[in-house]
Structure formats: C-alpha cells, structure tokens
N, C-alpha and C positions, 0 to 999 in steps of 0.2 A: 272745613279747611283749617279752622283754629286748632281742632283736636289733633289733626295730623302733625301740625307744626310742633305741639307739645310733646308728641310721641317721638318725633325725630330729634328734638332737643334732648330728651331723656335718653334715647339710645346713644347719642354722641357722648353724654356724660358718663354713661355706664362703661364706655370704652377706655376709661381712665387708667387701667392698669396694664395696658398692652403697649408694644413698642414695634418699630419697624427698622430694618436695616437700611442703611443709606447706599445710594447709588449715584453715579455721576454720568451725565449725559455728554456725548461726543460732539454735539453741535451747539456751542454756546451762543451762537447768533440768532437762534430761533427760540421764542418764548411763547408763553400762553397766558392770556388774561384769566387769572384764577379767582379774583374776587374784586368787587367794586363797592365803594360806599358812595354817599352823596357828594363827597368832595374829591375822592382819590380813587385812582385805578391801580391795581397791583398786577404785575407781569412777572410770571415765574420763568426763570431760565435755568438751564442746567449749570451754568456758570456765568457770572458777570465780569470775569477777569478782563475782557476786552471791551467792556462797556463803562463809560464815564458819565458822571452827572453832566447834563447838558446835551447828551446825544439825542438824536431824533430817531424815534421808532416808527416803523411802517406797518401796515397790514394790508392784506389782499381784499380790497373792497371790490366786490364783484369781479374778482381775479385780476385787479390792477393795483399796483403798488401806490399807497397813499400815505403821505406824511401825516401822522395822526397824534403822536404823543411826544413830549419832551421829558427825559428822565430828570427827576428832581431829588430823588434819594435812592440809595441802593444798598443791599447787603450782599453776601457772597453768592446767592442764587435768586434774589428777588429785586425788583425795581418798583418804585411808585412813580407815576407819570401824571403830567398835566396835559390836557387835550389842546390841540392846536385848531381844531374845527369843531363843527356841531354834529359830526357823525356819531350815530348810536353804536356803542361798543358793547358787545354781549359777552357773558362769561364763556370762555373757551376760545375766543378769537385769538388767532396766532399773530404775534408781533415779531418783527425782525429788524436787525440793524443793517446798514449798508456799509459798515466799516470793513476794511480788508482784514481778514483773519489770517495774519502772518506771524508765526512764532518768531522770537528774537534770534534764535540760532539756527533753526531748521525751517526752510520755506516749504509749505505744503500746498496742495491744491486748494483753492478757495471754494468752499462748499457752496452749492446753489442756494438761492433764496427761494424756498418753496412756498406754494400757496398753503393755506392752513393745514398743518400736519402736527402730530405729536412728535416730541423728541424720541429718538430711537431708544433711549434708556429713561427709566423713571427718575424723577428727582426726589431729594430727601426733604425738601421744604415745599409745602404746598402753597403758602402765601406769606402775608406780611409779618408773621410772628418772628421769622428769623431776622435778627438785627445785628448791629455792629458792636454790641456790648460784650460779645464773647471774648475771653481773655486770650492773649497771645503772648509769646515769649519776648516779642520786641515792642510791647505796649508803651514802654517809657522812652523809646527812641523817637527823635524828631523826624517828621516826613512831610513832604509837600507834594500834592498831586492836584491835577485839574486840567483845564483846557480853555482855550479861546477859539471861538469859531465865528466865521462869517458866511452866511447863506443867502442865496438869491432864489426866489421862486418866480418864474416868468411864465405867464400865460399868454397865448396868442391864439386868434381866431380870425375868420373872415370878416366878422363884425368888429370894427375897431374898438367898440365899447368893451369887448372882452380882453383887450390887450392890457395887461397890467404887470408890473414887476414889484414884488414885495421883497424887502431886505429884512434880515434877522441877524442880530449880533448877540452873542452869549458869552458869558465868562462864569466859570465854576472853579472854585478853589477850596481845597480841604487841607488845612495845616494842622497837623498833630504835634502835640508837645513842643510848642514853639520855643526854640533855643533851649531845649532839654528842660523846659519849665513845666509847670502843671496846668498850663493854659493851652487850649486849642481853639481853632476858629474854622468856620465854613461859610461859604456863600455861593449863591447862584442867582444871577441877574441876566436879564435880557432886554433888548431894545429892538423894536420892530417898527417899520414904516412902509408906506407905499410911495414909490417914486412919483413926482409931480403932485403929490397930495401932502406937502409939508404943513399946510395950514391946519390940517387935523391934528397934527402933532403939537403945534403951538397952542391950539385951543384946548386940547386935553392931553398933556404930557403923561399923566398917570396911566392912560390907557396904552401908551407906547412903551413905557419903561416900567418893567415889572421886577420886583424883588421877591423871588420865591423862597429864598432862604438867606438869612444873615444872622449869625449867632456866635456867641463865644462860650466855651466850656472851661469849667474849672474842676479838677479832680484832686481833692485833698488827699486821697488815698485810692487804692485799686478797687474798692468796693463802693465808693461814693462818687456821684457825678452831679454837677450843678451846671444849668444852661441858662443863658440870658439872650433874648432876641427872638427872631422868627425861625421856627424850626418845626419839623414834623417828628413826633416821637415814635420810634419804630414799634414800641410795645402798645400804643394806642393810636396808631396811624389812621384809623378809620375816621377820626374826627378832623383830619386835615391839619393845616399849619396852625401853630400856637404862637402868638405874639405875647412874650412875657417871660416868666420864670418857670423852670422845671428842675425837679430834683429826684433823684433815684438812689436807692440803697439796696445792696444785696447782702443777704445772710445765707451762706451755703446755697441751698437750692431755692431759696425764697427771694423774691424781688418785690420791693414796695417803692412806689413812686407817687408824686403829686405834681400838680401844675396850677398856675393862676395867671390870667392874662386876658386876651381878647382874640376874636376871630378876625381875619382879614375881611375887608368890606366886600359885600356880595357883588358890587358892581364894577369896581376897578381894582380889586385886590390890594387896596391901600390900607394903612393902619387906621382902625376904627375903634376908639376906646369905648364907644357905646355898645359894642358887641362883646361884652365881658363873658368869660367862661372860666371854670375851674373844675378840677376833678382829682380823684385819687385812683390808684390801681394797684393790684397785687397779682403776682404771677409765680409760677412754679415750673421748673424745668428739671426733669429727672433723667439721668443717664443710666440706663439698665444694661444688662449684659448684651442684648441684641440691638439696642437702639436708644430712643429717648421718648419722653412724654412731655408735652408742653401745653399748659393751660394758663388762661389769664382772665381777669375780671376787672371791669372799670366802671366807675360811677362818674357821670358827667352832668354838670348844669351849665346851660347856656342862656345868656341874658340879652336883652335888646332895650336900651334905655332904662335899665333897672328892673324891667319886668321879665319873667321867666319866659323864654322862647322855647326851650325844649330841656327836658330832664330824662335821662335814660341810663340803662345798664347795658354794658357791651360784654359778651362772653365769646371766648375763642378757644378751641381745643383741637389738638392734633394728636393722633395715635394710630396703632395698627390693630386690626382684629385678628388676622393670621399672617403668617410669613408671606412676604411679597405683596402684602395689601396695606394701603395707607388711607386713613380717613381724615379729612379736614372738615370742620364745621364751625360756623360762627352765626351768632344771632343777637339781636338787640331787643331790649324790653323798654318800651316807653312808660315812664312813671308819672306823667303829667298830661292832663288834658283840660279843655275848657268845654263845658256843657251848659247851654242856656246862659252864656255870658259869665259863668262862675267857674273859677279854677277848681280842679278835682284831681285827687291822686288816682292812678290807675295802674294796671300791670298788663300791657298788651305787647304781643310780639310784632315788631314792625319790620324785622329783616331776618331772613333765614337762608343760609346757603350750606349745602352738604355736597361733598365730592368724595368719590372713591376711585382709587387708582389700583389696578391689579396687573401684576407682571407674572403670568404663570411660567414663562420661559424666557431665555435670553433674547429670543427673536420676536416675542409677541408681548405687546402692552395694551391694556384696555383702560378706558377712562369713562366714568359717568358722573354726571352732576345734576343737582336739583336746585333751583333758585326760586324763592318766593319772596317778593319784596313789596311792602305796602308803601303808599305815599307817606313820606316822612313830613310831618307837619311842624313848621316853625310858627308858633302861634302869633308872635309879635311881628316877625320879618314879613309874613304874608298875611297880615291882618286884613287887608282889603279884599282878599280872595279866599278867606278862610271857610266860607260856606261851600265853596266848590271843592275844597280839599278835605272836608270833613267826611265825605263818603270814603269808606274804607275799601280802596281799590287795590287789589293784588295782581301783579304780573307774574305768572308762573312760567317756568321753562325747564326743559330737559335737554341735556347734551350728552351724546355717546360718541366716543372715538375709538378707533382701532388702528394700530400701527404694527405691521408684520414685515419682517425682513427674512424671506425665505433663503436668500443667498447673500453673500458678503457685499455685493455691489448693487443689490436690488432692494427697494423698499416699496411696499404697497400700503396704502392707508385710506381710511374713509372717516368722515366726520359729519354727523348728523345732528341737527338742532330742531327743537320744536318749542314755540313760545305762544302762549294764549293769555287772554284777559277777559274778565267778565264783560259781556255785551260787546266784545270786539272780535274781529276776525283773527284767526290764528295765523302764524307765519312758520314756514318750514324751509329747511335748506339741507342740501346733501353735497358734500365735496369729496370726490374720490380722486386718487392719484396714483401714479407709479413713477418711481425715480430710479434712474440708472447712474451710479456714481463712477467716475474715472473711466469712461467708456474706452476700451482699447482702440488704438488707431488714431483717435482724435483727442485723447487725454482731456475729455470734457465730461461735464455732468448734464444729463438730459432728464427732463420731466415732462409728463403728459398729465393733463387734468380735465376733469368734467365737473362742472358746478351746476346744480339745479336749484332754483329759488322759486318760492311761492309765498306771497304776502297779500295783504289786503288790497294793494293797488296794482300788483304786477305779477306775472310769471316770467321767469327768465331762464336762459340756458347759456352757459359760457363753456367753450371748448378751447383749450390753449396748450401751448408747448413752449418749453424754455430750455436754452442751452447756455452753459456758463463754463469758463475756463480761464486759466492764467494766460495772458498774452505775452507778457515779459516776466519771467519767473521772479517772484518776490517783489515786483515793482508795479505791474499793471495787470489788472484783471478785468474781464469783460463779461456781459450777459445780454443775451437776445431774447425778447418775449414776443410771441405772436399769439393773438386771441381773437376768436370769433364770437360775437356777443349778439344775442337776440332777446329782446324784451317785449313782452306782450302786455301792454297796460290795459287796465279795465276801462271800459267805455271808449276805447280807441280802436278803430278797425284796422289801422295799419301798424304792424309791428315795427319796432325800432331795431334795425340791423346795423351792426357796427363792426369794424375791424380795428384792432388796436395793435400797434407795434411799439415796443419799448426797447431802449438801448442804454445800458448802464456801463460806465467806465469808472474804475477806481484806481488812482495812481498814488503810490507811496513815494513821495519826494525824498524824505529822510525817515529816520526811525521815529521821530515825533512829529512830523509834518505830512499830512495827506490831503488829497483833493479828489473830489468825486463829482462826476458829471452824468446826470440822468435825463434822458429824453423819453417822452411818451406822446404818440400821436394817435388821435382818433379820427377815423375816416368813415363817413356816411355818404349816402348817395348825393345829398345836396349840402353837406356841411363837413368841414374839416377844421379841427382844432388840435392844439398841442400844448404841452407843458415841458419846461426845462427846469431842472433843479441842480444848482451847484453849491458845493459846500467846501470851504477851506478850514481845515482843523489843525490847530497847533496844541500839542500836549505839553504840559509843564513838567 
C-alpha cells in the first residue's frame, strides 16, 4: 500500500507541465465534496455567485434532505464548510443549497434539488486551491457583502421526548477596502440554543456562541497582504482556522506566505494559546495557452503546551493530462513521530487523494476518485489514547460517477462508491437517477431516483420521485418529494419500511430578503415523526 501511494504521488507531480481548459456549469446550486481534511470539508460548485458565507448546505442522506454544513469561506467555485451534525461525509457527496436561484433581471425556472448527481458541465477548479487572491479591476473599490439569518429546526414525534426546537442565528460580513483605505475585515459568527434548555447556554456559553472567523486585513500594495485574527488561509486551508498573524507576498507567478498563532480549542472552538502553530508555504500558478497549472507546498508545526503535537508537509497540485481531462491530487507527509516514548523524525504519507474528471463530449462527463487516509496522530492532544492510534490504519475508497444528457431536457446519471478498511467490512452504494427539466404542460422539473446501500450493519433500498416548479413567478417556488425506504439491518429479522414525504417552499419577499419553509414527515407502521425547518435571510 505504501508503495502505491508513492507511485501515485510521483505521477501527480510529473503532470506539472500540462493544463486544462475551463468550463462553467449551469447549475450553481449543486456541488460536490471534493476533498476533506481533519478540520475542514471542501465543496466544489460550478459557481458560488448565489452562495454567501453563513448559508446552510444540504445533502441527500439516504435520499432525504439533511442540513449538514455551514459555509464559512468561499471562492468563485469552491466553499469550505463546518459540520452541523455527526454525519459521516465522504468524498463525492453532493451538496446543495435551498436558496431560490432567481436572476436579478430575468426570472427563470428554479432548478430541482437532485439527489447526488454531477453538475452537467465540468468545473475548472477541483478543490480548495482556488482562492480570493486573484486580481480584479475593482480591487481597490470599497464593498460590503454579507447576511443575517435566523433559522428554526423543529422535531416532533409521537414520543414527547423527541419534540425539540433548536434556534440558530448567524451573521457574516465581508468589508473590502473600508472607506477606500487599505484595510478590510471579515467575520462569521453564530449563536444556537434549544428552547426550554437555556440553562445549558448559561452553563457553557462558548458552546452556544461560536466565532468561526473574525479578522482584519491590511494591504500595503497589490502584491502584499497581512492578516490578524481568526481566519482560514485559502492556500493552506487543510489545516483549518488560524488564530494569529498571516502574511503573503506575490512575485509574478510565485507566491510565498507564513503564519504564526494558535489553533482553536478542540472542544469548544474557543481561543486556546496553548495550541500554538506556525508554518510557511510557497506556491506557483502558471497561465499557459490552454489553461493553468497550480501547485503549492506547505510546512506546518503544531504544538500543545510547548510540545510538538504534529509536524507535516502538505502538497497540492492541479493539472491536465490531455484535453478535457483534469487531475487534482493532494497528500500530506508526517515528519514527526514518537517511538518507545522518544521523539523521532520520519517521512510517512498520512493522506492521499487523487481525482480525475473527463468530459469526452458536451453531453457526457465522467469522474473518478481514489482516497486513502491514515489516522492522523496528534501526539500531545491525544496522549491518553496514543497506543490505540499508533496502529497505522488506512481507510481506502473509490468513487465513480457518470452524467449523461442525451437530450436538452433529459439528464441520466449514476454514482457508485466503494469504501474498505483493514479488518473491517466494506461499504458500497449506488445511486442512479433520471431528470426531466421544464416538462411541457406542467412547466415543472421531475426526477426519479433509485439508491442501493450496503454497509457493515445494513442493506437498504430507496426509491423516490421529486417534482419542483415556480408557483408564483419570481417569488414563490415549491418542491414535493415522495420516497419509499426499506432497510434490512443485520441481526434484525423484520426490515424497516418507511414512507417519506417532503414539502419545500421558498418565498422571495424582496430582492435581499427571503424565507424558506421545509417539512419532512416519516411514516412507519407504528411510528410517525417529522421535521420542520424555517429560515429567514437578510442579505446586506
């Protein structure tokens, strides 16, 4: 296995002289998890024009919409997110927003929110390397963007103990070139609590109130940037948020940066000066005739109470092998270990991810990915369980996707995944769908899906249908979901049969004010439960 990793790393580096032409996807509301680190998840979209920091992203968990991530940073085609739940998110999982996609001047039919599918066109950026540092003609003009939102998550069931209502309030602001000065600022904060459980907030306010980003930027010139505060650096975003100072300088195609500070506390995301970290990075972005090549290398040292917690190198590269093919790869090398109680230098691959996207025609796109990730060991943070972590365990996975559009209004797709781990049962899933856009007569979009699941503890089948359309042109859109679910758990004779009905309504009150109401009911032979999610969003 170790030899295979080194070969794949070498192949990705040898691809350094090739480029790829960029394409744009027509469905900006649907994205894909393209990479994940121990702290951050990256979601690739065709465009993030209608996505703002603080938005909630959803994914089809067993073919049902689940609020799973909150956007905390974004570029033109990528987002980084913070999980809201403990759901396991795999590479290739499709994410989507529930915002109403309405252009400012011309109202178009709101596209359906499909179960996991690939965008109809390939994207030019595979993952987190695309960032906001690209130059633009209006870079020195002041601008203010952001949003304020209030959301309610209501669960109700026949058992009164399951009836709960959670509230979440968020504010995100991005101020560029304040008053035409060289200073900028950004922030993203949230506050959440459960009704009738205010005592928990008073006992642990830090758990309810989270500061995901709060930083000030100073740009003495167009090639130098200095940051102070809590912020994720787009060029080294795999390490998560940095509390402290960051600096970056560009010389033509070369970019060099450094940072020094600390990591957020692993328990409540609060400021923790004992978790110090520092690092340097260098990158190169070359624009060739047919596209671009992007590579970066970072060295990071992380501490805990003055002792080395982790020391590693991070390498990321994007390129093209042939026309219409794009390759992304990233890997980490751990440089530090403890053996028999003594620190020792090492050079071990602890993370490897490779993906290939190929678009042979305008109507067909293919995607494949390989993911091999070892247990990442923080020797001081997890000192009490270090013996359990020392076993070098790798979870490997493959994902293949196909998206075919034989006719203008018809899309057919399939997504298959296979995950396995040493001495553990493998898991498999297959998701196939067909979607009809703007069906004549009803002016709606209709999709049919079949999902097959097989894991260590269950086998499952989900058959579903979805219809969505504008109810009031430019103002109100609606969506109806119906799914039939059957799960066969191991060591349980009676399978779980479930019917799920979902109804989603999105209303645009004004150009910058919108309201969403989502209901989902689960009906079983002896049990009925449901959820209601409401969200009021005010854009700045």
